[in-house]
MARLUM-864124 format. One line per 4 residues: number of its first residue (from 1); their letters; for each residue x, y, z of N, C-alpha, C. Coordinates in pm, 1 decimal, always signed. Atoms other than C-alpha are relative to their C-alpha. Layout:
NUM = a = X,Y,Z,X,Y,Z,X,Y,Z; ...
***
This chain:
1 = mlgr = +24.4,+84.9,-115.8,+3425.7,+2725.6,-4998.5,-120.1,-90.7,-24.8; +119.7,+79.3,+26.2,+3076.0,+2611.2,-5101.1,+24.7,-103.5,-109.6; -32.7,+93.7,+107.2,+3221.5,+2447.2,-5411.4,+65.6,-126.4,+52.3; -63.7,+118.1,-58.8,+3432.8,+2214.9,-5196.5,-103.0,-90.4,+66.5
5 = wwna = +105.5,+79.9,-62.0,+3123.0,+2105.2,-5006.0,-74.5,-81.2,-104.7; +71.3,+72.8,+105.1,+2945.3,+2014.4,-5327.9,+86.2,-112.7,-55.4; -90.1,+105.4,+47.0,+3251.7,+1820.4,-5442.0,+6.3,-115.2,+99.7; -4.7,+104.5,-102.5,+3260.4,+1632.2,-5111.9,-129.1,-81.2,+2.2
9 = leiy = +128.9,+68.9,-1.1,+2890.3,+1546.2,-5136.7,-30.0,-72.9,-130.8; +22.5,+61.1,+131.1,+2920.3,+1432.4,-5497.6,+0.9,-152.9,+5.7; -8.4,+146.1,-9.4,+3005.7,+1076.4,-5392.9,-134.1,-61.8,+37.4; +128.8,+53.0,-43.4,+2658.3,+1034.6,-5242.1,-102.4,-6.3,-113.0
13 = rqrs = +88.0,+12.5,+115.6,+2504.5,+1059.7,-5588.1,+21.6,-131.9,-73.0; -25.2,+129.2,+63.9,+2654.5,+725.2,-5686.1,-101.1,-102.7,+48.9; +103.9,+97.7,-32.2,+2404.3,+442.4,-5696.4,+45.4,-100.2,+105.9; -48.5,+99.5,-96.5,+2622.9,+197.9,-5501.0,+7.3,+57.9,+141.0
17 = vvtm = -7.5,-62.9,-131.8,+2672.4,+445.0,-5215.8,-139.8,+16.4,+58.9; +138.2,-15.0,-47.3,+2299.3,+515.4,-5191.0,-56.6,-135.7,+40.8; +45.5,+134.8,-34.4,+2229.3,+141.3,-5192.5,+55.1,-43.0,+134.8; -60.7,+37.4,-127.8,+2473.8,+82.3,-4907.5,-56.9,+82.7,+114.8
21 = lflg = +61.0,-84.3,-102.6,+2322.5,+374.0,-4716.3,-134.2,-58.1,+44.4; +129.9,+57.7,-34.9,+1975.5,+218.9,-4732.2,+13.1,-138.0,+62.9; -21.4,+130.8,-62.1,+2107.0,-129.4,-4652.0,+45.0,+15.0,+145.0; -44.7,-24.1,-137.0,+2284.9,+4.4,-4344.0,-112.6,+48.2,+89.0
25 = fssg = +114.3,-49.1,-77.4,+1976.7,+189.6,-4231.0,-98.6,-112.2,+28.9; +98.7,+106.2,-18.6,+1749.7,-109.2,-4284.9,+51.3,-111.4,+90.3; -51.4,+102.4,-91.3,+1983.3,-341.8,-4094.7,-1.3,+48.2,+144.5; +2.9,-52.6,-135.8,+1987.6,-112.5,-3791.2,-139.3,+28.9,+52.0
29 = lpfl = +136.3,-33.4,-41.0,+1617.1,-34.0,-3788.1,-66.3,-108.7,+84.0; +61.6,+102.2,-86.7,+1498.6,-372.3,-3653.8,+60.5,-2.4,+139.7; -65.1,-3.8,-131.0,+1753.9,-349.7,-3373.8,-57.9,+112.2,+84.9; +57.7,-113.6,-71.9,+1621.1,-8.2,-3275.8,-143.1,-29.2,+42.9
33 = lvfs = +140.2,+26.8,-32.1,+1258.7,-116.9,-3291.7,-15.7,-106.9,+106.5; +13.8,+110.1,-95.3,+1309.1,-438.2,-3099.3,+45.8,+41.0,+138.9; -56.7,-22.6,-132.0,+1527.7,-313.5,-2818.4,-40.9,+131.2,+65.0; +46.1,-122.2,-66.1,+1380.0,+30.9,-2761.5,-149.7,-3.9,+27.9
37 = tlsm = +144.6,-0.2,-21.9,+1008.3,-19.2,-2807.1,-50.3,-127.0,+66.6; +46.1,+125.4,-59.1,+984.5,-381.2,-2695.7,-7.3,+9.1,+151.5; +2.6,-11.2,-145.8,+1072.6,-296.6,-2336.8,-120.6,+81.7,+47.1; +118.1,-78.7,-35.5,+797.3,-34.1,-2330.3,-127.3,-83.9,-14.1
41 = wlrq = +118.3,+84.2,+20.8,+543.0,-277.0,-2473.7,-10.5,-107.6,+107.4; +3.0,+103.7,-102.9,+641.5,-547.8,-2228.2,-41.7,+57.4,+134.8; +36.2,-62.3,-127.2,+610.1,-308.9,-1934.4,-149.3,+32.1,+3.3; +143.1,-28.3,+7.0,+265.1,-201.0,-2049.4,-83.0,-127.8,+7.4
45 = agie = +70.5,+128.2,-6.1,+170.7,-569.2,-2076.6,+6.9,-61.4,+138.8; -6.1,+47.7,-137.0,+256.8,-614.5,-1709.7,+114.3,-95.4,+29.5; -116.4,+86.0,-22.5,+586.0,-802.5,-1745.0,+90.1,+67.0,+103.3; -86.4,-55.3,-104.9,+821.9,-760.1,-1449.1,+126.8,+60.9,-59.5
49 = lsti = -121.5,-66.7,+46.1,+1124.3,-534.0,-1483.6,+118.8,-94.7,-6.6; -112.4,+94.3,+2.3,+1363.5,-818.0,-1401.2,-3.9,-87.0,-125.3; +13.6,+79.2,+122.6,+1228.6,-1022.0,-1692.8,+37.1,+83.2,-122.0; -35.1,-89.6,+110.5,+1259.2,-725.2,-1927.1,+150.8,+22.2,-3.7
53 = gmis = -145.1,-15.1,-6.3,+1616.2,-676.6,-1808.7,+73.7,-120.6,-53.7; -63.5,+121.4,+52.3,+1702.7,-1038.0,-1886.2,-12.4,-7.1,-152.2; +18.1,-1.7,+145.5,+1560.2,-998.5,-2236.9,+97.1,+98.8,-64.3; -89.5,-100.4,+57.6,+1775.6,-689.7,-2291.4,+144.4,-47.9,-8.8
57 = wvgf = -135.7,+55.2,+10.5,+2090.6,-898.8,-2239.6,+27.5,-57.0,-139.3; -18.7,+47.1,+137.4,+2033.4,-1034.4,-2591.2,+68.2,+108.7,-82.7; -61.6,-111.3,+70.8,+2124.9,-690.8,-2722.0,+145.1,+20.1,+36.0; -139.1,-12.1,-42.9,+2447.1,-701.8,-2525.2,+91.1,-85.7,-86.9
61 = aysf = -78.7,+86.9,+87.8,+2573.2,-994.6,-2734.2,+12.6,+61.8,-138.9; -3.1,-65.3,+130.7,+2485.1,-804.4,-3051.8,+98.8,+117.4,-0.1; -91.0,-113.7,-9.0,+2689.6,-506.1,-2931.4,+145.7,-41.6,-12.9; -138.1,+47.8,+6.2,+3004.9,-716.4,-2909.2,+20.5,-102.5,-111.0
65 = efvf = -12.1,+92.2,+112.5,+2956.2,-903.4,-3234.2,+135.5,+14.5,-69.6; -127.5,-21.8,+66.7,+3274.4,-747.5,-3372.1,+113.3,-78.5,+65.1; -104.2,+75.8,-69.6,+3474.1,-943.8,-3111.5,+0.2,-145.6,-45.5; +3.3,+142.6,+30.4,+3354.8,-1294.4,-3194.5,-25.4,-31.2,-147.0
69 = spfv = +27.0,+29.7,+140.8,+3265.5,-1258.9,-3563.9,+123.5,-45.0,-78.3; -115.7,+55.0,+72.7,+3626.4,-1307.3,-3688.0,+23.8,-148.1,+27.8; -17.6,+141.7,-31.3,+3637.8,-1641.9,-3507.9,-103.1,-85.1,-73.0; +104.0,+73.2,+72.7,+3309.9,-1750.7,-3664.1,+36.2,-8.6,-147.8
73 = drwe = -40.0,+1.1,+140.2,+3445.9,-1654.6,-4006.3,+120.3,-90.0,-25.0; -124.5,+74.2,+21.2,+3781.8,-1825.6,-3957.3,-16.8,-150.0,+19.8; +13.6,+141.7,-32.2,+3682.3,-2158.0,-3803.0,-128.0,-55.6,-59.7; +118.8,+66.7,+51.1,+3441.5,-2406.6,-3949.2,-79.6,-54.9,+117.3
77 = lpll = +88.3,+49.2,-104.6,+3168.3,-2443.7,-3693.5,-88.0,-109.1,-60.6; +63.8,+115.5,+64.8,+3013.1,-2786.4,-3759.4,-141.9,+25.8,-50.1; +139.2,-18.6,+40.6,+2647.5,-2688.8,-3767.8,-14.4,+112.5,-102.3; +11.3,-112.7,+92.9,+2688.5,-2350.8,-3939.3,+60.8,-32.1,-135.4
81 = hrll = -66.1,+31.4,+126.7,+2929.6,-2483.4,-4201.0,-85.3,-95.8,-83.0; +83.5,+96.2,+70.6,+2697.8,-2769.9,-4288.5,-126.9,+66.6,-53.5; +125.0,-64.0,+41.7,+2386.9,-2551.1,-4306.1,+21.0,+112.0,-101.6; -16.7,-120.2,+80.9,+2524.6,-2234.2,-4464.4,+110.2,-10.0,-103.9
85 = grga = -115.7,+3.9,+88.1,+2849.5,-2330.9,-4631.8,+95.3,+112.2,+33.3; -101.3,-100.6,-31.3,+3160.5,-2119.2,-4629.8,-35.4,+135.9,-59.2; +29.9,-126.6,+66.4,+3036.7,-1852.3,-4873.0,-108.3,+80.6,+68.4; +111.0,-71.4,-63.1,+2725.0,-1764.1,-4676.6,+43.1,+74.3,+124.7
89 = rgc = -46.2,-67.0,-121.1,+2932.4,-1657.2,-4376.2,+87.0,+120.7,-32.1; -76.2,-118.6,+35.9,+3108.0,-1382.9,-4570.0,+145.1,-26.8,-31.2; -140.1,+32.8,+30.6,+3433.7,-1567.8,-4647.0,+17.2,-22.9,-147.3
***
């Protein structure tokens, strides 16, 4: 039984898997820091709760990125296509 566990965990010794693990962690860390601690800092700075709530709506758009990202990848948006090119958008 323990041998199967070691076989299942063997994939995590590959360099590419470890790299992707750290990239995924590092991409989620700023989101956590900004949207969890920022509201506390703003409240301690005396910002009203309604203003903090409006700022938190930015995170709502990030949560539904999977809905609109295929459209951004498929269509050439004039400003993004000119600035980034097609390859920079993941296509």
